[in-house]
VMD Tcl script that draws the C-alpha trace (Angstrom):
set ca {
  {-45.78 48.92 141.37}
  {-47.35 52.11 140.04}
  {-50.58 52.20 142.03}
  {-52.32 50.01 144.56}
  {-55.81 48.56 144.43}
  {-56.65 49.66 147.95}
  {-60.43 50.09 148.13}
  {-62.62 47.02 148.43}
  {-65.44 47.14 145.89}
  {-68.69 45.63 147.13}
  {-71.73 45.22 144.86}
  {-73.65 47.69 147.02}
  {-70.91 50.33 146.78}
  {-70.55 49.87 143.04}
  {-74.29 50.09 142.38}
  {-74.69 53.18 144.59}
  {-71.70 54.98 143.02}
  {-72.61 54.19 139.43}
  {-76.28 55.03 139.99}
  {-75.36 58.47 141.31}
  {-73.03 59.08 138.39}
  {-75.65 57.92 135.88}
  {-78.22 60.24 137.43}
  {-75.75 63.13 137.24}
  {-75.04 62.32 133.59}
  {-78.75 62.35 132.70}
  {-79.30 65.64 134.54}
  {-76.29 67.31 132.92}
  {-77.29 65.95 129.51}
  {-80.76 67.50 129.80}
  {-79.22 70.78 130.97}
  {-76.86 70.78 128.00}
  {-79.81 70.28 125.65}
  {-81.58 73.27 127.16}
  {-78.79 75.83 126.79}
  {-77.17 77.26 123.69}
  {-77.61 80.20 121.38}
  {-81.33 79.69 122.01}
  {-82.44 78.58 125.50}
  {-85.29 76.11 125.95}
  {-87.18 75.02 129.05}
  {-87.25 71.41 130.23}
  {-90.86 71.19 129.00}
  {-89.81 72.36 125.52}
  {-86.97 69.83 125.48}
  {-89.40 67.05 126.43}
  {-92.00 68.11 123.86}
  {-89.47 68.41 121.04}
  {-87.41 65.26 121.65}
  {-89.69 62.78 123.42}
  {-93.30 63.79 122.82}
  {-92.65 65.07 119.30}
  {-95.16 67.90 119.55}
  {-92.84 70.86 120.05}
  {-92.51 73.86 117.78}
  {-90.94 73.07 114.42}
  {-87.86 75.24 115.01}
  {-87.31 73.71 118.46}
  {-87.60 70.18 117.05}
  {-85.02 70.98 114.36}
  {-82.54 72.46 116.85}
  {-83.05 70.06 119.76}
  {-83.62 66.77 118.00}
  {-81.61 67.41 114.84}
  {-78.60 69.36 116.16}
  {-78.19 69.31 119.95}
  {-79.25 65.74 120.75}
  {-76.72 63.97 118.48}
  {-74.04 66.40 119.67}
  {-74.70 65.75 123.36}
  {-74.88 61.99 122.80}
  {-71.65 62.05 120.78}
  {-69.94 64.04 123.54}
  {-71.06 61.40 126.03}
  {-69.73 58.52 123.93}
  {-66.39 60.18 123.14}
  {-65.82 61.38 126.71}
  {-66.69 57.95 128.07}
  {-64.55 56.12 125.53}
  {-61.47 58.31 125.95}
  {-61.67 57.98 129.73}
  {-61.88 54.18 129.60}
  {-59.08 54.06 127.01}
  {-56.92 56.26 129.25}
  {-57.51 54.07 132.30}
  {-56.72 50.99 130.21}
  {-53.46 52.39 128.84}
  {-52.43 53.41 132.36}
  {-52.93 49.82 133.50}
  {-51.33 48.33 130.39}
  {-48.22 50.53 130.57}
  {-48.27 50.57 134.39}
  {-47.90 54.35 134.25}
  {-50.54 56.76 135.56}
  {-49.23 59.46 133.18}
  {-50.30 57.42 130.15}
  {-53.27 58.65 128.13}
  {-55.10 57.62 124.92}
  {-52.92 59.68 122.59}
  {-49.57 58.60 124.03}
  {-49.09 55.81 121.49}
  {-49.44 58.05 118.43}
  {-52.97 56.98 117.48}
  {-54.23 60.57 117.35}
  {-51.31 61.73 115.19}
  {-52.02 59.04 112.63}
  {-55.71 59.95 112.62}
  {-54.93 63.65 112.26}
  {-52.51 63.00 109.40}
  {-55.17 60.96 107.61}
  {-57.74 63.73 108.03}
  {-55.38 66.45 106.75}
  {-54.44 64.22 103.80}
  {-58.13 63.91 102.88}
  {-58.40 67.69 102.83}
  {-55.28 68.37 100.74}
  {-56.37 65.72 98.21}
  {-59.56 67.77 97.70}
  {-61.77 64.88 98.72}
  {-64.05 67.28 100.55}
  {-64.30 68.16 104.20}
  {-67.40 66.02 104.66}
  {-68.81 63.88 107.43}
  {-67.64 60.77 105.58}
  {-64.28 61.19 103.85}
  {-62.37 62.90 106.65}
  {-63.46 60.43 109.38}
  {-62.70 57.53 107.02}
  {-59.17 58.74 106.25}
  {-58.65 59.54 109.93}
  {-59.73 56.04 110.96}
  {-57.40 54.49 108.37}
  {-54.51 56.62 109.64}
  {-55.22 55.60 113.23}
  {-55.41 51.95 112.20}
  {-52.07 52.08 110.41}
  {-50.37 53.59 113.46}
  {-52.02 51.03 115.73}
  {-50.61 48.18 113.61}
  {-47.19 49.84 113.30}
  {-46.82 50.47 117.03}
  {-48.01 46.96 117.84}
  {-45.45 45.46 115.45}
  {-42.62 47.58 116.85}
  {-43.66 46.96 120.45}
  {-43.42 43.18 120.16}
  {-40.27 41.47 121.29}
  {-40.11 37.80 120.26}
  {-43.86 37.45 120.36}
  {-44.31 39.30 123.66}
  {-45.61 42.85 124.05}
  {-43.04 44.96 125.87}
  {-44.68 48.01 127.55}
  {-41.47 50.07 127.31}
  {-40.99 49.23 123.62}
  {-44.67 49.94 123.01}
  {-44.39 53.35 124.66}
  {-41.22 54.32 122.78}
  {-42.70 53.11 119.49}
  {-45.83 55.18 120.11}
  {-43.84 58.32 120.86}
  {-41.77 57.76 117.72}
  {-44.85 57.19 115.54}
  {-46.53 60.26 117.02}
  {-43.51 62.44 116.28}
  {-43.29 61.11 112.72}
  {-46.94 61.75 111.88}
  {-46.86 65.16 113.55}
  {-44.02 65.99 111.17}
  {-46.16 64.77 108.26}
  {-48.97 67.08 109.39}
  {-46.62 70.07 109.58}
  {-45.28 69.25 106.11}
  {-48.78 69.03 104.62}
  {-49.77 72.32 106.27}
  {-46.64 74.00 104.95}
  {-47.17 72.74 101.40}
  {-50.94 73.16 101.23}
  {-51.64 75.96 103.68}
  {-54.73 77.29 101.92}
  {-56.36 73.89 101.62}
  {-55.70 72.87 105.22}
  {-57.19 75.89 106.96}
  {-60.56 74.15 107.19}
  {-58.94 71.30 109.11}
  {-57.66 73.43 111.99}
  {-60.90 73.40 113.99}
  {-61.07 69.65 113.59}
  {-57.48 69.24 114.79}
  {-58.26 71.34 117.88}
  {-61.14 69.05 118.82}
  {-64.59 69.97 117.64}
  {-68.06 68.44 118.01}
  {-69.76 70.95 115.70}
  {-70.19 68.41 112.91}
  {-71.98 65.88 115.11}
  {-74.87 64.10 113.44}
  {-76.62 60.77 113.69}
  {-74.40 58.94 111.14}
  {-71.30 59.97 113.11}
  {-72.99 58.95 116.34}
  {-73.90 55.56 114.88}
  {-70.39 55.06 113.49}
  {-68.76 55.62 116.87}
  {-71.21 54.64 119.60}
  {-71.73 50.93 118.94}
  {-68.07 49.83 118.65}
  {-66.94 52.17 121.45}
  {-69.58 50.89 123.87}
  {-68.89 47.25 122.96}
  {-65.13 47.78 123.41}
  {-65.72 49.43 126.80}
  {-67.92 46.56 127.96}
  {-65.25 44.01 126.99}
  {-62.68 46.03 128.95}
  {-65.06 46.10 131.94}
  {-65.02 42.30 131.92}
  {-61.21 42.38 131.99}
  {-61.14 44.61 135.09}
  {-60.06 41.86 137.48}
  {-57.13 40.89 135.23}
  {-56.13 44.57 134.95}
  {-56.04 44.70 138.75}
  {-53.54 41.86 138.67}
  {-51.50 43.68 136.01}
  {-51.16 46.62 138.38}
  {-49.11 44.36 140.66}
  {-46.66 43.48 137.88}
  {-46.68 41.00 135.01}
  {-44.93 38.18 136.88}
  {-47.33 38.43 139.80}
  {-50.31 38.60 137.44}
  {-49.15 35.49 135.56}
  {-48.55 33.64 138.84}
  {-52.11 34.49 139.94}
  {-53.58 33.09 136.74}
  {-53.88 36.04 134.36}
  {-53.14 35.42 130.67}
  {-50.82 38.39 130.54}
  {-49.90 38.48 126.85}
  {-53.47 37.92 125.69}
  {-54.68 40.60 128.09}
  {-52.07 43.10 126.87}
  {-52.92 42.52 123.21}
  {-56.67 42.71 123.81}
  {-56.39 45.84 125.96}
  {-54.09 47.55 123.46}
  {-56.30 46.92 120.45}
  {-59.56 47.81 122.20}
  {-58.21 51.03 123.74}
  {-56.59 51.98 120.41}
  {-59.83 51.28 118.55}
  {-61.74 53.55 120.94}
  {-59.16 56.29 120.49}
  {-59.11 56.02 116.71}
  {-62.89 56.15 116.46}
  {-63.07 59.17 118.76}
  {-60.41 61.05 116.80}
  {-62.10 60.22 113.48}
  {-65.28 62.16 114.31}
  {-64.15 64.82 116.78}
  {-60.46 65.51 116.23}
  {-57.99 65.55 119.09}
  {-59.70 66.31 122.40}
  {-56.94 66.28 124.97}
  {-56.76 65.61 128.71}
  {-60.03 63.65 128.98}
  {-58.29 60.29 129.03}
  {-55.55 61.60 131.31}
  {-57.29 63.47 134.14}
  {-60.59 61.58 134.39}
  {-59.00 58.23 135.38}
  {-56.88 60.18 137.89}
  {-59.96 61.81 139.42}
  {-61.85 58.54 139.54}
  {-58.91 56.76 141.11}
  {-58.75 59.51 143.72}
  {-62.50 59.39 144.43}
  {-63.30 55.69 144.06}
  {-60.01 53.82 144.44}
  {-57.83 51.97 141.95}
  {-59.92 48.79 141.62}
  {-60.67 48.58 137.90}
  {-63.99 46.85 138.56}
  {-65.26 50.25 139.70}
  {-62.63 52.51 138.13}
  {-63.48 51.63 134.51}
  {-67.28 52.09 134.65}
  {-66.86 55.18 136.85}
  {-64.39 56.63 134.32}
  {-66.93 55.87 131.58}
  {-69.64 57.94 133.28}
  {-67.41 60.73 134.64}
  {-65.73 61.11 131.25}
  {-69.13 61.47 129.60}
  {-70.18 64.09 132.18}
  {-66.92 66.00 131.77}
  {-67.04 66.26 127.99}
  {-70.74 67.21 127.92}
  {-69.99 70.04 130.36}
  {-66.96 71.18 128.34}
  {-69.00 71.10 125.15}
  {-71.73 73.15 126.82}
  {-69.15 75.77 127.83}
  {-67.72 75.78 124.29}
  {-71.18 76.57 122.90}
  {-72.37 79.22 125.37}
  {-69.22 81.01 126.61}
  {-69.05 83.51 123.74}
  {-72.23 82.55 121.84}
  {-72.98 82.65 118.98}
  {-69.27 82.04 118.33}
  {-68.17 78.54 119.25}
  {-64.89 77.63 120.97}
  {-63.28 74.31 119.98}
  {-64.06 71.87 122.77}
  {-60.44 70.69 122.77}
  {-59.43 74.16 123.93}
  {-61.90 73.95 126.83}
  {-60.68 70.53 127.95}
  {-57.09 71.83 127.87}
  {-57.94 74.95 129.90}
  {-59.68 72.78 132.51}
  {-57.35 69.81 132.25}
  {-53.96 71.49 132.69}
  {-54.58 73.01 136.17}
  {-56.40 69.87 137.33}
  {-53.50 67.70 136.19}
  {-50.96 70.01 137.85}
  {-52.95 69.79 141.08}
  {-53.10 65.99 140.91}
  {-49.40 65.81 140.12}
  {-48.50 68.02 143.06}
  {-50.84 66.07 145.32}
  {-49.13 62.81 144.40}
  {-45.76 64.42 145.13}
}
mol new
graphics top color blue
foreach p $ca { graphics top sphere $p radius 0.5 }
foreach p [lrange $ca 0 end-1] q [lrange $ca 1 end] { graphics top cylinder $p $q radius 0.2 }
display resetview
């Protein structure tokens, strides 16, 4: 057994916890809209986004640039956190994270391929190639991780590591052969929300949110999985169906996130850890809490990436790594 579901989740406790987190997310989202190269007051944010009677320049910046970026950060942070918590339950390993099965490497290889084929570094072609690359890896790892019709977590993990290493090698090869053409892809590979717009938000938000909701409804079965597959099956869980569903949904979330933002590390690793520490390991609360805390975390990291050395922007993946590494080391030492 990797972790225990030790805290009893009552409806009152769940509602109170999630309400506080939702309130914090709204407050931080508004704060993130206010700050940047140009700072706006709360009144100016309201007038430009909600009332529609703000100054023209403020409307362009707040409604056209910052709002889709903040919303996309929320969706990606939430999705990666839920995907991380799901993979940790699926693989019964709290060190698992959304990129562990090679999905991000396939997406990155697809994006770099789009660039070297001179298809244009646009908001359409690169995400499309990235999504196709992620999908191919998802299918490959699933096929390799099946043993006689059953999904083996150890085989799945090893297949993911192998696929990730292979596609990382492909990326290095493409960079070596087409160095000039691939320079524009580096920011994307580091994790970047600078290209956020409403089409990208629409592409990602609906399927990610739907996938997260489906996983929320599987929380009770994931609790049983934490006690081992045999125990879960004895207690009535459809283990193989649950594993397949969880794998595909978490992989879909990861692939969609990578397709529009690149590889943003540590969100899906440390946020489930923090939520498990704060709220317990019951997935009925852990998954929705991870959804909200992940959204809060990535919005804050994106805010730092925009204002730390403004007007120059730091890739948000670098910020999540700077924050994530010491937090993860602390959590690891605490568990020891």
